[in-house]
N, C-alpha and C positions, 0 to 999 in steps of 0.2 A: 504494500500500500504506500502511496505517496501523493503529496500534493504536487501537481505538475502544471506547466504552462500549456495552454491551448491557444493556437493561433487561428483566428477566423478571418477568411478572405472572401470577398465577393468577386466572382469572375463572370464574364459573359458566358451565356449558355449557348456555345457554338463549338464546332470541331476544333480541337487543338489547344483550347485554353487550359484544360486539366493537364495535358502533356507539358505545356509550358510551365505551369506552376510546379509540377512534380520535378521537372528538369532543373528548375531554379533551386529547389531544395536539395536535390541530389548533387548539383554542382557545388554546393557548399559542404559536401560530404556529410550530409545529415540524413538519417533514416526517418521515415514517417512510420511511427509505431501504431497509430490508430488514425482513422479518417472517417468523416461523415459528410454527406452532402445533403442539401435541401434545395430543390429547384424552385424557382419562382418565375417561370416562363422565360423571361429575357436574361435572367441572371441566376447563378447558383451560389449558395453560401457553402463554402468549404471550411469545415472545422478539422484541424489536424493537431495531433500531439507528436511533436518531433523529438528525436533523441537528444538534440541540443537546441533548445528553443531560442537562445540568444543568437546563435549562428544562423538559424533558419529565418528569424526575424530580420536580421541584418541583410541577408541575401534577398529576401522578398522585397524589403523596402528599397534596396539598391536596384532592383529590377522594376521599380515603379508601382509595386502593389501597395494598396492601402489595406491595413489590417488592424485587428483588435486583439489584444492579448488578455486572456482571462485565466484564472486558476480553476483547475478541475481536480478531482480525485481519481487516480489511476489505481485500480485494484487488480492484482495478478491472482488468478484463480485457476483451478483445474478446468480443462475443457471437457465438461461432462454435464449431463442434465441436472438442473437445480441450482447451479452456482449463482446465477443471476437472482433467482428467487431468494436464496439465502442472504446475499448481500443487500438486496432491496428490503428484505424483512428486517434486518438489523437496523437499517436507517429508519424504517417505518416505526419500529418500537421506540426509537429515540425522537420521534416526531420531526425527522429531517425530511423535507420534501425534495424529491428529485425533479429538477427543472427539465432535464433530458438526460439520456444516456445513449451510448453506443459502444460497440466492442470490436475487437480484433481477435481472431483465434487461429492458431496453427498447431497442429499436432496435439500434444497433451496440455497446452497452456492457452489461456485466454487473458486478454487485458480488457477490463471493463472501465469505461470512462463515465464518471458521474459529474454532472453540473449541479451543484447545490449552493445554497446561500453562504454556508460556512464550511469551506473545504477542510480546514484544520480539524474542526469538530467531527466531521464525517470520517476523516482519515483515522482519528482516534477510535471512533465507534467500530470501524471496519478492521481495527487491529494494527494500524500503522504506527 
C-alpha cells in the first residue's frame, strides 16, 4: 500500500494521441503502472500512475501537455476473486468513500488505485 501521485491529462479523442502520450512517458524512461481513460466525445481524460511521477510530469509538461497531479492510494493485492471486495469493504467500514477506482493486473498480482478524500487515512486502513 502506498500513497502515490496520479497524473490526469486531457487528450483529443482521435488516432495517435494515446500513442503520443505513452511515447512521451516512455521517452522519459518511466513505466505506466496503472491507467484509466474516460471519453467525452471530443476528448479523453487519461489518468495514469507512473513509476516516477516527477519525471513523467516533467516530460509531459515539456511536450506541451496540461495536466493535474493528485494523490491516490495504490494497493498491491493478489490477482484473485474478492480482493477488490475486501479492500473496498475495509474502506466502507471506516466510512471512507471511494470517488473512483481502477486497476492493473498481471499474473498473480494486481494494483488497485483508489481516489479518496484522505489518501493517508485510506492507506493506513488498507495496511500501508
